[in-house]
ZARO-252617 format. One line per 2 residues: number of its first residue (from 1); their letters; for each residue x, z negated, y of C-alpha. Coordinates in nm, 3 decimals. Each point is the difference from the previous one (the first is absolute). Last residue first. Layout:
residues N
NUM = A = X:Z:Y  ... .
END
This chain:
residues 277
277 = ED = 22.579:-15.182:16.490  0.097:-0.292:0.208 .
275 = RH = -0.322:-0.208:0.019  -0.189:0.121:-0.280 .
273 = RL = -0.356:-0.133:-0.028  -0.263:-0.080:-0.266 .
271 = RV = -0.317:-0.184:0.079  -0.141:-0.162:-0.332 .
269 = GC = -0.343:-0.153:-0.070  0.065:-0.158:-0.314 .
267 = GR = -0.216:0.081:-0.329  0.270:-0.012:-0.254 .
265 = DR = 0.038:0.352:-0.018  0.056:-0.038:0.391 .
263 = LA = 0.293:-0.215:-0.108  0.144:0.228:-0.218 .
261 = SA = 0.000:0.300:0.225  0.174:-0.184:0.277 .
259 = VT = 0.249:-0.097:-0.240  0.076:0.339:-0.087 .
257 = EA = 0.002:0.114:0.384  0.218:-0.303:0.103 .
255 = VA = 0.257:0.079:-0.281  0.044:0.363:0.068 .
253 = VS = 0.040:-0.090:0.391  0.231:-0.269:-0.053 .
251 = RH = 0.250:0.231:-0.220  -0.017:0.301:0.184 .
249 = RG = -0.044:0.006:0.406  0.053:-0.363:0.126 .
247 = GT = 0.373:0.036:0.070  0.155:-0.257:-0.183 .
245 = CG = -0.285:-0.127:-0.229  -0.294:-0.224:0.098 .
243 = FA = -0.348:-0.088:-0.127  -0.231:-0.182:0.216 .
241 = VT = -0.341:-0.191:-0.103  -0.224:-0.111:0.293 .
239 = LM = -0.322:-0.206:-0.080  -0.275:0.009:0.232 .
237 = PK = -0.293:-0.224:0.072  0.156:-0.325:-0.148 .
235 = GE = -0.304:-0.225:-0.087  0.182:-0.260:-0.242 .
233 = AE = -0.200:0.185:-0.295  0.156:0.318:0.089 .
231 = HL = 0.332:-0.081:-0.005  -0.060:-0.171:-0.332 .
229 = PI = -0.163:0.287:-0.118  0.321:0.244:0.112 .
227 = AF = 0.248:-0.229:-0.153  -0.047:0.095:-0.384 .
225 = SL = -0.074:0.359:0.040  0.288:0.022:0.234 .
223 = LD = 0.229:-0.166:-0.261  -0.109:0.224:-0.250 .
221 = VV = 0.018:0.297:0.185  0.398:-0.091:0.105 .
219 = RD = 0.063:-0.069:-0.359  -0.137:0.308:-0.136 .
217 = VF = 0.176:0.211:0.277  0.333:-0.148:-0.085 .
215 = PG = -0.050:-0.006:-0.383  -0.094:0.397:0.024 .
213 = WE = 0.280:0.113:0.248  0.317:-0.157:-0.166 .
211 = PR = 0.029:0.247:-0.306  -0.003:0.301:0.218 .
209 = SK = -0.220:0.291:-0.048  -0.252:-0.133:0.247 .
207 = LF = 0.216:0.032:0.286  0.095:0.364:-0.091 .
205 = EK = -0.348:0.106:-0.077  -0.090:-0.166:0.366 .
203 = VL = 0.264:0.195:0.165  -0.113:0.315:-0.165 .
201 = PD = -0.394:-0.062:0.084  0.082:-0.038:0.377 .
199 = TG = -0.120:-0.317:0.173  0.315:-0.183:-0.019 .
197 = DR = 0.196:0.255:0.242  0.148:0.345:-0.041 .
195 = TR = 0.343:0.120:0.181  0.224:-0.238:-0.231 .
193 = LG = -0.193:0.120:-0.309  0.174:0.326:-0.127 .
191 = EV = 0.328:-0.172:-0.102  -0.072:-0.364:-0.077 .
189 = FY = 0.209:-0.227:0.284  -0.306:-0.028:0.206 .
187 = PN = -0.196:-0.088:-0.322  0.114:-0.346:0.022 .
185 = PL = -0.001:-0.208:-0.343  -0.228:-0.288:0.032 .
183 = LR = 0.145:-0.344:0.152  -0.044:0.105:0.321 .
181 = CD = -0.387:-0.056:-0.049  0.005:-0.340:0.200 .
179 = FV = -0.343:-0.129:-0.001  -0.110:-0.181:0.322 .
177 = YD = -0.348:-0.211:-0.021  -0.156:-0.136:0.306 .
175 = AE = 0.116:0.294:0.219  -0.096:0.016:0.358 .
173 = RP = 0.374:-0.033:0.110  0.059:0.338:-0.164 .
171 = IG = 0.374:-0.015:-0.109  0.238:0.213:0.198 .
169 = HR = 0.072:0.337:0.079  0.320:0.024:-0.290 .
167 = FG = -0.264:-0.184:-0.225  -0.182:0.288:-0.023 .
165 = FS = -0.403:-0.038:-0.031  -0.302:0.026:-0.235 .
163 = LV = -0.315:-0.145:0.079  -0.290:-0.148:-0.213 .
161 = SV = -0.266:-0.182:0.213  -0.251:-0.177:-0.237 .
159 = GM = -0.351:-0.091:0.175  -0.170:-0.308:-0.126 .
157 = RM = -0.318:0.055:-0.189  -0.396:0.051:0.118 .
155 = RS = 0.042:0.295:0.213  -0.311:0.145:0.122 .
153 = PE = 0.028:-0.212:0.308  0.343:0.145:0.095 .
151 = YA = 0.204:-0.287:0.084  0.358:0.067:-0.169 .
149 = QQ = -0.029:0.356:0.001  -0.113:0.016:0.353 .
147 = IT = 0.303:-0.198:0.129  0.234:0.225:-0.191 .
145 = AK = -0.152:0.317:0.117  0.009:-0.076:0.350 .
143 = LQ = 0.362:-0.138:-0.010  0.100:0.343:-0.154 .
141 = HV = -0.209:0.199:0.264  0.169:-0.213:0.277 .
139 = NF = 0.350:0.055:-0.140  0.153:-0.239:-0.224 .
137 = SS = 0.370:-0.083:-0.053  0.040:-0.303:0.240 .
135 = TD = -0.372:-0.109:-0.096  0.080:-0.330:-0.168 .
133 = LV = -0.291:-0.186:-0.137  -0.044:-0.376:0.005 .
131 = WG = -0.315:-0.054:-0.233  -0.158:-0.353:-0.023 .
129 = AR = 0.117:-0.098:0.327  0.028:-0.355:0.092 .
127 = EK = 0.368:-0.007:0.046  -0.011:0.324:0.238 .
125 = VG = -0.249:-0.224:0.249  0.242:-0.285:0.018 .
123 = AM = 0.299:0.246:0.092  -0.200:0.198:0.237 .
121 = LR = 0.148:-0.160:0.344  0.349:0.003:-0.157 .
119 = RE = -0.036:0.391:-0.091  -0.143:0.074:0.353 .
117 = LA = 0.302:-0.158:0.144  0.222:0.243:-0.197 .
115 = IA = -0.181:0.262:0.073  0.038:-0.069:0.366 .
113 = ET = 0.350:-0.067:-0.012  0.066:0.348:-0.141 .
111 = IS = -0.246:0.174:0.256  0.221:-0.151:0.281 .
109 = AA = 0.029:-0.254:0.244  -0.285:-0.207:-0.136 .
107 = EG = -0.354:-0.125:0.152  -0.107:0.347:0.113 .
105 = EL = 0.067:0.152:-0.330  -0.240:-0.201:-0.160 .
103 = PH = -0.266:0.286:-0.066  0.258:0.239:-0.087 .
101 = RR = -0.003:0.281:0.261  -0.140:0.325:-0.145 .
99 = RT = 0.223:0.334:0.027  -0.140:0.110:-0.327 .
97 = ES = 0.331:0.122:-0.148  0.174:-0.301:0.149 .
95 = YR = -0.222:-0.258:-0.129  0.011:0.163:-0.338 .
93 = QI = 0.366:-0.002:0.012  0.035:-0.371:0.123 .
91 = LV = -0.241:-0.111:-0.287  0.206:0.197:-0.273 .
89 = ED = 0.329:-0.166:0.138  -0.183:-0.317:-0.047 .
87 = QA = -0.116:0.070:-0.369  -0.365:-0.031:-0.043 .
85 = DL = -0.269:-0.223:-0.034  -0.389:-0.026:-0.072 .
83 = FI = -0.137:-0.316:-0.107  -0.347:0.020:-0.183 .
81 = VD = -0.185:-0.323:-0.027  -0.336:0.006:-0.240 .
79 = VR = -0.265:-0.250:0.080  -0.264:-0.025:-0.258 .
77 = HG = -0.289:-0.215:0.173  -0.139:-0.317:-0.157 .
75 = LA = -0.018:-0.244:0.281  0.332:-0.149:-0.112 .
73 = TV = 0.131:0.337:0.053  -0.113:0.022:0.352 .
71 = SD = 0.188:-0.337:0.090  0.324:0.075:-0.197 .
69 = VA = 0.052:0.312:0.202  -0.086:-0.165:0.329 .
67 = DG = 0.253:-0.276:-0.101  0.266:0.237:-0.101 .
65 = FG = -0.044:0.205:0.323  -0.005:-0.318:0.242 .
63 = DL = 0.358:0.032:0.111  -0.079:0.352:0.085 .
61 = FQ = -0.264:-0.067:0.247  0.225:0.022:0.309 .
59 = RE = 0.177:0.296:-0.126  -0.325:0.211:0.006 .
57 = RS = 0.250:0.303:0.111  0.231:-0.079:-0.298 .
55 = DI = -0.282:0.177:-0.222  -0.300:0.000:-0.152 .
53 = GL = -0.233:0.265:-0.129  -0.315:-0.087:-0.200 .
51 = AF = -0.163:0.217:-0.276  -0.345:-0.111:-0.096 .
49 = RN = -0.203:0.035:-0.319  -0.339:-0.144:-0.031 .
47 = VQ = -0.221:0.160:0.260  -0.347:0.043:0.043 .
45 = GQ = -0.097:-0.376:-0.093  -0.089:-0.114:0.359 .
43 = KD = 0.038:-0.388:-0.058  0.314:0.078:-0.250 .
41 = AL = 0.138:0.211:0.314  -0.042:-0.267:0.244 .
39 = EL = 0.172:-0.259:-0.221  0.271:0.223:-0.055 .
37 = LK = 0.060:0.060:0.375  -0.009:-0.369:0.048 .
35 = DL = 0.247:-0.069:-0.260  0.229:0.254:0.144 .
33 = IV = -0.003:-0.165:0.326  0.331:-0.148:0.000 .
31 = IP = 0.174:0.327:-0.112  -0.055:0.175:0.353 .
29 = LN = -0.088:0.343:-0.097  0.252:0.256:0.103 .
27 = DI = -0.146:0.296:-0.198  -0.359:-0.017:-0.154 .
25 = CF = -0.066:0.213:-0.287  -0.345:-0.001:-0.233 .
23 = FG = 0.130:0.140:-0.331  -0.154:0.310:-0.151 .
21 = ID = 0.282:0.223:-0.148  0.073:0.151:0.321 .
19 = EL = 0.037:-0.341:0.197  0.251:-0.095:-0.248 .
17 = AR = 0.219:0.310:0.088  -0.043:-0.068:0.356 .
15 = IA = 0.118:-0.357:-0.039  0.313:0.132:-0.168 .
13 = TT = 0.093:0.212:0.251  -0.027:-0.207:0.274 .
11 = KG = 0.223:-0.279:-0.200  0.253:0.274:-0.073 .
9 = SG = 0.342:-0.189:0.072  0.036:0.068:0.348 .
7 = SV = -0.080:-0.347:0.129  0.080:-0.296:-0.309 .
5 = GT = -0.261:-0.072:-0.242  -0.378:-0.058:-0.026 .
3 = VI = -0.285:0.129:-0.190  -0.262:-0.279:-0.097 .
1 = M = -0.250:0.122:-0.233 .
END
């Protein structure tokens, strides 16, 4: 595993999460010696899962990132690259809250310019990533759970993250699939349902009684049942499926819960999260 990304996006949390499930972790390793590290590991025969942290502090080696990955892949090693990202305003807020300095801030006039510089430096690395994960809406516990779900040794199948959200709060940038649930009748305008949410049996009963509900949910489940094995075959560690409605409290929550249950019944490892409930 190579864990990389922009500073402040959660790289340290991700590495610690992998360490907790048995990876041998090394942060800030010069990528040019990756093949030597794995050669030594092969001779010792005691460690077979590494998590390596790579970031912009190794800027002198970033141009050779692709060649280094190709080199160890050619030797028969599986190399997964995760690139962690976040919106600029979220990164700025995180640095403000922790009172840490951005590692490139000394080369820029402001933290905004430092973030822009880092994005330019890391562009080539991001292109090689098999999984770009936007952590803008994650806390440390959610990020840890997402990483561990994807790489837990006992997990043989790709993890699926099912997420509900409200369009008024923005579309989740980490989503691979986004389904718009606003085509369903809105319980918000039904007397007695406005203050409830999509986990409430009365809200679910109202939605399931509508003729649009069954065909919509069935088609979504059929599409995902078709797509998930294909993503799994290409080596994708995690698939994020998002369901949105206006506020993220009623329709999106009910659909997300129903689809998550259906996918579990079909053998998928599913993690369910309601972002704006």
